[in-house]
N, C-alpha and C positions, 0 to 999 in steps of 0.2 A: 432590597426589600426584606423586611424581617419575616421569619417563618410564621405561618398562620397557626400551626399547632406546636405545642410544647410537650415534652416528655415530663413524667413526674420528677425525674432528676432535675430538669430545668426549674420546675415549680419549687422543689425543695431549696434550690440554690437562690432563687429570686426572693422567696419568703423567709429564707434562713430558718427552715424547720426540718424536722427529721422525715425520713421516708415514711415511717409509720403515721405521722401526722398528716402527710400529704394523702396517703391512701384513705385515711379516716375522712378527710374533707371530701374526697370524690365519692367514696362509698355512701356517705350520708346525704349526698346531693347538695351540700353547702357550696361546693365548687363544682359546677357542671363540667362533665367530661364524657368522652366516648371511649369505647374499646374497639380497637381495630386489629386486623391481621389474624393469622392463624393461632397466635398465642394470646390474643385478646389484650394487647398492651394498651394501657391508658394513654390518652392524649387530651390535653386541655387547650382549648382555643385561646389564643393570646388575649382576645377581646373579653373572654369570660374571666380570665385571671384579672385583668384590669378592672372589670366590673366588681369582682369579689373584693379587691383591694379598696375600691371606692366605698362599697357597702360597709367594710370593716371600719373605715375612717368615719363614716356617718354614724355607725352604731357606737363607736367609742366616744365621739363628740356628744351624742345624745345622752349616753351614760354619765359622762362627766358633767354635762349641764344639769342633769336631774339629780346628781349627788355631788355637790361641790367638794366634799371631803375626799371623794374618790381620786381627784386629780392631785392631791397633796401627798408629799412624802410622809411615811410613818414617823412617829416620834423617834428621834435618834437616828433618822435616815440621813441621806445626803443633804447637805445644807444646814443641818442642825448643829448648834455649838456643842 
């Protein structure tokens, strides 16, 4: 059975982001988390992380659908001759 709660180190590894970015996500409330223990260490419920990832997919999809140019590589980018 997978763990219910993840450390911020787990979150940084899963999302491939920096520790500072993970702290910013939880401090802003964008990624719901709790602080536990005497040292108030952050824990993110695995289901909350999955919900966050799904929200980011939906936001990205909506942004790309609203701006067809946003999904294209810039001139001279990958795939350009």
